[in-house]
C-alpha positions in Angstrom: -0.4 -34.5 11.0 -1.7 -37.7 9.8 0.3 -39.0 6.6 -0.9 -41.3 4.0 1.3 -44.7 4.5 2.7 -44.5 1.0 3.9 -40.9 2.0 5.3 -42.1 5.4 7.2 -44.8 3.7 8.5 -42.5 1.1 9.6 -39.8 3.7 11.3 -42.3 6.1 13.1 -43.8 3.1 14.3 -40.6 1.6 15.3 -39.3 5.2 17.3 -42.5 5.7 19.1 -42.4 2.3 20.0 -38.8 2.8 21.4 -39.5 6.3 23.4 -42.4 4.9 24.8 -40.2 2.2 23.2 -42.3 -0.7 21.5 -39.0 -1.9 24.9 -37.4 -2.8 26.1 -40.5 -4.6 22.7 -40.3 -6.6 23.4 -36.9 -7.7 26.9 -37.8 -8.7 25.3 -40.5 -11.0 22.5 -39.1 -12.8 22.1 -41.8 -15.3 20.8 -43.9 -12.4 20.1 -42.5 -9.0 19.1 -38.9 -9.7 16.3 -39.8 -11.8 15.2 -42.4 -9.3 15.4 -39.9 -6.3 13.3 -37.3 -8.3 10.7 -39.9 -9.0 10.5 -40.5 -5.2 10.0 -37.0 -4.5 7.5 -36.6 -7.2 5.4 -39.5 -5.7 5.6 -37.9 -2.3 4.3 -34.8 -3.5 1.5 -36.5 -5.1 0.2 -37.2 -1.8 -2.8 -35.4 -0.4 -1.6 -35.1 3.2 1.8 -33.6 2.5 2.5 -30.5 4.4 2.8 -27.3 2.6 6.5 -26.8 3.9 7.4 -30.1 3.0 5.8 -29.6 -0.5 7.6 -26.3 -1.0 10.9 -27.8 -0.1 10.5 -30.8 -2.5 9.5 -28.5 -5.3 12.4 -26.6 -4.9 14.5 -29.5 -4.9 13.0 -31.0 -8.0 13.6 -27.5 -9.8 17.3 -27.8 -8.7 17.4 -31.4 -10.1 20.1 -33.2 -8.2 21.2 -32.6 -4.6 18.9 -33.2 -1.4 21.3 -31.9 1.0 19.0 -29.1 1.8 15.8 -31.1 2.1 14.6 -31.0 5.8 12.6 -33.9 6.7 12.8 -33.3 10.3 9.9 -30.9 9.9 7.3 -33.7 9.8 8.4 -36.6 12.2 7.7 -39.9 10.7 6.9 -43.1 12.7 7.0 -46.7 11.4 4.5 -49.2 11.9 5.3 -52.7 13.4 4.9 -55.4 11.0 3.9 -58.2 13.3 2.0 -58.0 16.4 3.9 -58.9 19.7 3.9 -62.6 20.7 4.3 -64.2 24.0 6.8 -66.9 23.1 10.0 -66.5 24.5 12.6 -65.4 21.9 15.6 -67.5 20.9 18.7 -67.5 18.8 18.0 -71.3 17.9 15.8 -70.8 14.8 16.1 -71.9 11.0 18.0 -68.5 10.3 20.7 -69.0 13.1 23.4 -70.0 10.4 22.7 -66.6 8.5 22.4 -64.4 11.7 26.0 -65.9 12.7 27.4 -65.0 9.4 26.0 -61.4 9.7 27.1 -61.0 13.1 30.6 -62.0 12.3 30.7 -59.8 9.2 29.5 -56.8 11.0 30.6 -57.5 14.5 27.3 -57.4 16.0 25.8 -59.7 18.7 23.7 -62.6 17.2 21.3 -61.8 19.9 20.9 -58.5 18.7 20.1 -59.4 15.2 17.9 -62.1 16.2 16.0 -59.7 18.6 15.5 -57.2 15.8 14.1 -60.0 13.5 11.8 -61.2 16.2 10.0 -57.7 16.8 10.1 -56.9 12.9 8.8 -60.2 11.3 8.6 -62.8 14.1 10.9 -64.8 11.9 8.6 -64.7 8.7 10.6 -64.1 5.7 7.6 -63.2 3.6 6.4 -60.3 6.1 5.3 -57.1 4.7 4.1 -53.8 6.4 1.5 -51.3 4.9 4.3 -48.8 4.8 6.2 -50.9 2.3 8.9 -52.6 4.5 9.4 -56.3 3.7 11.3 -59.4 4.8 12.8 -60.6 8.0 14.4 -57.4 9.0 11.5 -55.3 7.3 13.8 -53.1 5.1 12.3 -50.3 3.0 13.0 -50.9 -0.7 15.1 -47.9 -1.4 17.3 -48.5 1.5 17.6 -52.2 0.7 18.8 -51.2 -2.8 21.4 -48.9 -1.1 22.7 -51.5 1.1 22.8 -54.1 -1.9 19.7 -56.2 -1.4 18.1 -57.3 -4.7 15.5 -59.7 -3.2 13.8 -58.4 0.0 12.3 -61.8 0.5 15.6 -63.7 0.4 16.5 -64.4 3.9 20.2 -64.3 3.3 20.2 -61.0 1.5 17.8 -59.4 4.1 19.6 -60.4 7.3 22.8 -59.3 5.8 21.5 -56.0 4.6 19.5 -55.5 7.9 22.8 -56.1 9.9 24.9 -53.9 7.8 22.2 -51.1 8.3 22.2 -51.8 12.0 26.0 -51.5 12.2 26.0 -48.2 10.5 23.3 -47.0 13.0 25.6 -48.2 16.0 28.5 -46.5 14.4 26.9 -43.4 14.1 25.0 -43.3 17.5 26.9 -45.3 19.8 24.5 -47.6 21.7 21.9 -50.4 21.1 19.2 -48.2 22.2 20.0 -45.5 19.9 20.8 -47.6 17.0 17.4 -49.2 17.3 15.6 -45.9 17.6 17.2 -44.9 14.2 16.5 -48.4 12.8 12.8 -47.7 13.6 12.2 -44.0 12.9 15.2 -42.9 10.9 18.4 -41.6 11.7 17.2 -38.0 10.8 14.7 -38.2 13.7 17.4 -39.3 16.3 19.6 -36.4 15.4 16.7 -34.1 15.5 15.8 -34.9 19.2 19.3 -35.9 20.4 18.1 -39.4 21.4 15.2 -41.6 21.1 12.5 -39.7 19.5 9.4 -38.9 21.6 7.3 -41.2 19.4 5.3 -43.8 21.3 5.9 -46.4 18.7 9.6 -45.8 18.5 10.0 -45.9 22.3 8.0 -49.1 22.6 9.9 -50.5 19.6 13.3 -50.1 21.4 12.0 -51.4 24.6 10.5 -54.6 23.1 13.9 -55.3 21.1 15.9 -54.8 24.1 13.6 -57.1 26.1 13.9 -59.7 23.2 17.9 -59.1 23.4 17.9 -60.0 27.1 15.6 -62.8 26.9 17.5 -64.6 24.1 18.9 -67.8 25.0 
């Protein structure tokens, strides 16, 4: 099924928030999060390319008004789109954001090279990078996921890198390996759970390979 990019963004974003537990916190705070979550679902249902099964689930969820624990996004695999075309330059940790990367690595116990490798693939170290799916900044965070991670300004390098590193640490804690964490970062943790490993999406499989290649080439 071909999804409109806006629907793709919403599907992946809600999928991620659900897996991280943000949806449950939304329902416990109806004055803020619940209304926002329902708005996201309403926007998703407004898309012309939404499958009948997803539409039915969304309608049922909206009628309940709160919890999203029964909403199954795995019925429609979602692939994200790389924000920047591959380059032939050699990746390096010696860049203008090296100090921020080191702070994030120390705080979230991640290799500096891994964070830099993700940034290289996601934005090629361009802090104003945006994808047509809605991801933005150095580590290409989705707006809803960024908000959950405490990022108020996606274009701020400090906030974006710290938020992206926090999310990457969550994925590592959940899935245990760099490759699996990167797959979850790209395709969403729900898809990694569904397939019991790296999802069979060419974009995601290529993404993991490219980031790991960046990682091993870092100096």
